[in-house]
N, C-alpha and C positions, 0 to 999 in steps of 0.2 A: 372289840374296832373300831375307828374312826365313823363320824355322820357319815353316810353314803354306803357305806357296807350292807350287804344282801344277807339273810339266815334263810336256813331251812333245817328243820326239826327234826331229826332223825332218831327214834326209840327214844332215846333220854340225854342224849346229844345235842346238844345246839352247832350250828355250821356257819359260821360268818364269812365272808369274802369279798373278796373287792379287786378292782384290778385299778389303778391309774397310768398314766406316763411313766410311771418311776418303777412298775414293776404291778405283780400281783399279791395276795396274802391269802390264806386258809388259817383260820384259828378254831379249834374245836375244844368246845366248851362241856363238862367243868372239868376236862383234863387239859387244857389249856396247852393245844398240840400245835404249834405254828406251821405251818410249810411254806414259805416265801421264796421270791426270787429278786430279795429289794441287794443282795451284794451281789450282784452282776449273774450267780447260777443258782439254779434252783437246789432248795436243800431243806430240809427236816430237821428243825430243833429240838435236841431231845435233853443231849450234856453239854453237847458244844455244836455249830453245825453241823450237819451230811450230809453232802451231796447226793441228789438223788438223779434219775436218769429223766423222770418227767419232765416235760420243759413248760408245758402252758396250763395257765388256768382253768381252762376246760377240760382239759384233762385228768389233771390230778382230783377236781373237784369229782368229777365221774367216777374216781377209785375210792377216794373218800364214802362219798356215799355209798358205793355198791358194798364198802368194805362193812359199813356200819349199817349197813340194811342186813348183812348176812352174817353179822357178830352181836354178843350181847354187851361186849367188855371189849375193850380194845387193848391188842398186844403190839405195845409200839414196834416193834421189830419184825413182826409179820405185815403191818402196814408200810412200814419204811423197805420192806423185801415187796409188797403189790408197787411202790411208787417206782422202785428199779427194774421192772420187769421191761425188758425189751417189748417197746412200741412197736 
């Protein structure tokens, strides 16, 4: 991510995140999983952009942090389901 992003380390993952006037983004490394709302709607980049229900950076970031804290590996479908749970 670009200069100005913040990062958090959880186990073996680095979470980079930032919010700008244009939108917000979260990148989970080394898995290269991107979650953002830069195209007008919140989505996760898997093979294509898949819409998620979580609308804010804070909620998405909390879900990602909790998920990584509880799991040793990332199951992309499980993470997507967490991001799609009703708010």
